[in-house]
N, CA, C and O atoms as a GROMACS GRO file, in nm:
protein
  244
    1UNK      N    1  10.584  14.493   8.695
    1UNK     CA    2  10.506  14.542   8.807
    1UNK      C    3  10.547  14.687   8.834
    1UNK      O    4  10.665  14.722   8.832
    2UNK      N    5  10.449  14.768   8.858
    2UNK     CA    6  10.472  14.909   8.887
    2UNK      C    7  10.544  14.922   9.021
    2UNK      O    8  10.513  14.849   9.115
    3UNK      N    9  10.641  15.015   9.032
    3UNK     CA   10  10.716  15.030   9.157
    3UNK      C   11  10.626  15.056   9.279
    3UNK      O   12  10.655  15.008   9.389
    4UNK      N   13  10.519  15.132   9.260
    4UNK     CA   14  10.427  15.159   9.372
    4UNK      C   15  10.360  15.030   9.419
    4UNK      O   16  10.343  15.007   9.538
    5UNK      N   17  10.322  14.949   9.323
    5UNK     CA   18  10.258  14.822   9.356
    5UNK      C   19  10.358  14.730   9.427
    5UNK      O   20  10.323  14.662   9.524
    6UNK      N   21  10.480  14.730   9.380
    6UNK     CA   22  10.584  14.647   9.442
    6UNK      C   23  10.605  14.689   9.588
    6UNK      O   24  10.615  14.604   9.676
    7UNK      N   25  10.612  14.819   9.613
    7UNK     CA   26  10.627  14.870   9.750
    7UNK      C   27  10.511  14.825   9.837
    7UNK      O   28  10.530  14.784   9.952
    8UNK      N   29  10.392  14.833   9.781
    8UNK     CA   30  10.273  14.794   9.856
    8UNK      C   31  10.279  14.647   9.897
    8UNK      O   32  10.249  14.613  10.012
    9UNK      N   33  10.318  14.561   9.804
    9UNK     CA   34  10.328  14.418   9.836
    9UNK      C   35  10.439  14.391   9.937
    9UNK      O   36  10.423  14.306  10.025
   10UNK      N   37  10.549  14.460   9.924
   10UNK     CA   38  10.660  14.440  10.017
   10UNK      C   39  10.623  14.483  10.159
   10UNK      O   40  10.676  14.429  10.256
   11UNK      N   41  10.533  14.579  10.170
   11UNK     CA   42  10.492  14.628  10.302
   11UNK      C   43  10.389  14.538  10.369
   11UNK      O   44  10.362  14.553  10.488
   12UNK      N   45  10.331  14.446  10.294
   12UNK     CA   46  10.227  14.358  10.350
   12UNK      C   47  10.286  14.252  10.443
   12UNK      O   48  10.399  14.207  10.426
   13UNK      N   49  10.205  14.215  10.540
   13UNK     CA   50  10.242  14.103  10.626
   13UNK      C   51  10.216  13.974  10.549
   13UNK      O   52  10.144  13.974  10.450
   14UNK      N   53  10.275  13.864  10.594
   14UNK     CA   54  10.246  13.736  10.529
   14UNK      C   55  10.096  13.704  10.528
   14UNK      O   56  10.045  13.649  10.430
   15UNK      N   57  10.026  13.738  10.635
   15UNK     CA   58   9.882  13.713  10.642
   15UNK      C   59   9.807  13.793  10.535
   15UNK      O   60   9.714  13.742  10.473
   16UNK      N   61   9.848  13.917  10.515
   16UNK     CA   62   9.784  14.000  10.414
   16UNK      C   63   9.811  13.945  10.274
   16UNK      O   64   9.721  13.945  10.189
   17UNK      N   65   9.933  13.899  10.250
   17UNK     CA   66   9.966  13.841  10.119
   17UNK      C   67   9.884  13.715  10.094
   17UNK      O   68   9.836  13.693   9.983
   18UNK      N   69   9.868  13.634  10.197
   18UNK     CA   70   9.787  13.513  10.183
   18UNK      C   71   9.642  13.550  10.153
   18UNK      O   72   9.578  13.485  10.070
   19UNK      N   73   9.590  13.652  10.219
   19UNK     CA   74   9.452  13.694  10.195
   19UNK      C   75   9.434  13.743  10.051
   19UNK      O   76   9.332  13.713   9.988
   20UNK      N   77   9.531  13.817  10.000
   20UNK     CA   78   9.525  13.863   9.861
   20UNK      C   79   9.523  13.743   9.766
   20UNK      O   80   9.445  13.741   9.671
   21UNK      N   81   9.608  13.645   9.792
   21UNK     CA   82   9.611  13.525   9.708
   21UNK      C   83   9.479  13.450   9.713
   21UNK      O   84   9.429  13.406   9.610
   22UNK      N   85   9.422  13.436   9.832
   22UNK     CA   86   9.293  13.367   9.845
   22UNK      C   87   9.182  13.443   9.774
   22UNK      O   88   9.096  13.383   9.710
   23UNK      N   89   9.183  13.574   9.786
   23UNK     CA   90   9.082  13.657   9.717
   23UNK      C   91   9.093  13.640   9.565
   23UNK      O   92   8.991  13.630   9.496
   24UNK      N   93   9.216  13.639   9.514
   24UNK     CA   94   9.235  13.620   9.369
   24UNK      C   95   9.186  13.483   9.325
   24UNK      O   96   9.125  13.470   9.219
   25UNK      N   97   9.213  13.381   9.406
   25UNK     CA   98   9.170  13.245   9.375
   25UNK      C   99   9.017  13.238   9.370
   25UNK      O  100   8.960  13.179   9.278
   26UNK      N  101   8.951  13.297   9.470
   26UNK     CA  102   8.805  13.297   9.473
   26UNK      C  103   8.747  13.374   9.354
   26UNK      O  104   8.646  13.334   9.297
   27UNK      N  105   8.811  13.484   9.319
   27UNK     CA  106   8.765  13.562   9.203
   27UNK      C  107   8.778  13.481   9.074
   27UNK      O  108   8.689  13.485   8.989
   28UNK      N  109   8.888  13.409   9.060
   28UNK     CA  110   8.908  13.326   8.941
   28UNK      C  111   8.802  13.217   8.933
   28UNK      O  112   8.749  13.190   8.825
   29UNK      N  113   8.770  13.156   9.046
   29UNK     CA  114   8.667  13.052   9.047
   29UNK      C  115   8.530  13.110   9.012
   29UNK      O  116   8.454  13.048   8.939
   30UNK      N  117   8.500  13.228   9.064
   30UNK     CA  118   8.371  13.292   9.036
   30UNK      C  119   8.361  13.328   8.887
   30UNK      O  120   8.256  13.311   8.826
   31UNK      N  121   8.470  13.380   8.830
   31UNK     CA  122   8.469  13.413   8.688
   31UNK      C  123   8.452  13.289   8.602
   31UNK      O  124   8.379  13.292   8.503
   32UNK      N  125   8.518  13.180   8.638
   32UNK     CA  126   8.505  13.056   8.563
   32UNK      C  127   8.362  13.005   8.572
   32UNK      O  128   8.306  12.960   8.472
   33UNK      N  129   8.302  13.011   8.691
   33UNK     CA  130   8.163  12.967   8.708
   33UNK      C  131   8.069  13.051   8.622
   33UNK      O  132   7.977  12.997   8.560
   34UNK      N  133   8.091  13.181   8.619
   34UNK     CA  134   8.006  13.269   8.538
   34UNK      C  135   8.019  13.235   8.390
   34UNK      O  136   7.920  13.234   8.317
   35UNK      N  137   8.141  13.209   8.346
   35UNK     CA  138   8.163  13.172   8.206
   35UNK      C  139   8.096  13.040   8.171
   35UNK      O  140   8.036  13.028   8.064
   36UNK      N  141   8.106  12.942   8.260
   36UNK     CA  142   8.041  12.813   8.236
   36UNK      C  143   7.889  12.827   8.234
   36UNK      O  144   7.821  12.764   8.153
   37UNK      N  145   7.838  12.910   8.323
   37UNK     CA  146   7.693  12.931   8.328
   37UNK      C  147   7.644  12.993   8.197
   37UNK      O  148   7.536  12.960   8.148
   38UNK      N  149   7.723  13.083   8.142
   38UNK     CA  150   7.686  13.146   8.016
   38UNK      C  151   7.695  13.047   7.900
   38UNK      O  152   7.610  13.047   7.810
   39UNK      N  153   7.797  12.963   7.902
   39UNK     CA  154   7.814  12.863   7.795
   39UNK      C  155   7.713  12.750   7.805
   39UNK      O  156   7.674  12.692   7.704
   40UNK      N  157   7.670  12.720   7.927
   40UNK     CA  158   7.581  12.606   7.951
   40UNK      C  159   7.462  12.649   8.038
   40UNK      O  160   7.454  12.610   8.154
   41UNK      N  161   7.372  12.729   7.983
   41UNK     CA  162   7.260  12.780   8.064
   41UNK      C  163   7.168  12.670   8.117
   41UNK      O  164   7.092  12.692   8.211
   42UNK      N  165   7.176  12.552   8.058
   42UNK     CA  166   7.092  12.440   8.101
   42UNK      C  167   7.151  12.364   8.220
   42UNK      O  168   7.081  12.281   8.279
   43UNK      N  169   7.276  12.389   8.256
   43UNK     CA  170   7.339  12.318   8.367
   43UNK      C  171   7.287  12.370   8.501
   43UNK      O  172   7.258  12.489   8.516
   44UNK      N  173   7.275  12.280   8.596
   44UNK     CA  174   7.236  12.318   8.732
   44UNK      C  175   7.355  12.382   8.804
   44UNK      O  176   7.469  12.372   8.758
   45UNK      N  177   7.326  12.446   8.915
   45UNK     CA  178   7.434  12.506   8.996
   45UNK      C  179   7.533  12.399   9.041
   45UNK      O  180   7.653  12.423   9.045
   46UNK      N  181   7.481  12.282   9.074
   46UNK     CA  182   7.569  12.173   9.118
   46UNK      C  183   7.661  12.130   9.004
   46UNK      O  184   7.779  12.103   9.027
   47UNK      N  185   7.609  12.123   8.882
   47UNK     CA  186   7.693  12.086   8.767
   47UNK      C  187   7.801  12.192   8.743
   47UNK      O  188   7.916  12.158   8.714
   48UNK      N  189   7.763  12.317   8.754
   48UNK     CA  190   7.860  12.427   8.737
   48UNK      C  191   7.969  12.415   8.843
   48UNK      O  192   8.088  12.420   8.811
   49UNK      N  193   7.928  12.400   8.969
   49UNK     CA  194   8.025  12.392   9.079
   49UNK      C  195   8.118  12.272   9.063
   49UNK      O  196   8.238  12.282   9.089
   50UNK      N  197   8.063  12.159   9.021
   50UNK     CA  198   8.144  12.039   9.002
   50UNK      C  199   8.247  12.061   8.892
   50UNK      O  200   8.363  12.022   8.906
   51UNK      N  201   8.206  12.123   8.783
   51UNK     CA  202   8.298  12.148   8.672
   51UNK      C  203   8.408  12.246   8.714
   51UNK      O  204   8.524  12.227   8.677
   52UNK      N  205   8.372  12.348   8.789
   52UNK     CA  206   8.473  12.444   8.838
   52UNK      C  207   8.574  12.370   8.926
   52UNK      O  208   8.695  12.392   8.914
   53UNK      N  209   8.525  12.284   9.016
   53UNK     CA  210   8.616  12.206   9.101
   53UNK      C  211   8.711  12.122   9.016
   53UNK      O  212   8.831  12.117   9.042
   54UNK      N  213   8.657  12.056   8.915
   54UNK     CA  214   8.740  11.973   8.825
   54UNK      C  215   8.846  12.056   8.756
   54UNK      O  216   8.964  12.019   8.752
   55UNK      N  217   8.804  12.169   8.701
   55UNK     CA  218   8.896  12.255   8.626
   55UNK      C  219   9.011  12.300   8.716
   55UNK      O  220   9.127  12.296   8.674
   56UNK      N  221   8.980  12.343   8.837
   56UNK     CA  222   9.084  12.392   8.926
   56UNK      C  223   9.167  12.279   8.986
   56UNK      O  224   9.284  12.298   9.018
   57UNK      N  225   9.109  12.163   9.000
   57UNK     CA  226   9.183  12.048   9.051
   57UNK      C  227   9.291  12.004   8.952
   57UNK      O  228   9.403  11.972   8.991
   58UNK      N  229   9.256  12.004   8.824
   58UNK     CA  230   9.348  11.954   8.722
   58UNK      C  231   9.422  12.064   8.646
   58UNK      O  232   9.489  12.036   8.548
   59UNK      N  233   9.409  12.189   8.691
   59UNK     CA  234   9.476  12.301   8.624
   59UNK      C  235   9.628  12.289   8.640
   59UNK      O  236   9.678  12.244   8.742
   60UNK      N  237   9.697  12.331   8.537
   60UNK     CA  238   9.844  12.333   8.542
   60UNK      C  239   9.892  12.472   8.506
   60UNK      O  240   9.826  12.544   8.431
   61UNK      N  241  10.006  12.508   8.560
   61UNK     CA  242  10.061  12.639   8.528
   61UNK      C  243  10.163  12.629   8.418
   61UNK      O  244  10.221  12.730   8.378
   0.00000   0.00000   0.00000
């Protein structure tokens, strides 16, 4: 991590850090949905959303 970035994160309040984490999570879900939509153009929005929920529910680090 770049020292400037580290300073920036250290200066954040816990609420700001949580918001950054939530924003990253939402971005990851949106990117996964876009990828699934491209791979499966015939799937409905509900099917895409359900698959994204499944993927994130069972994801492991």
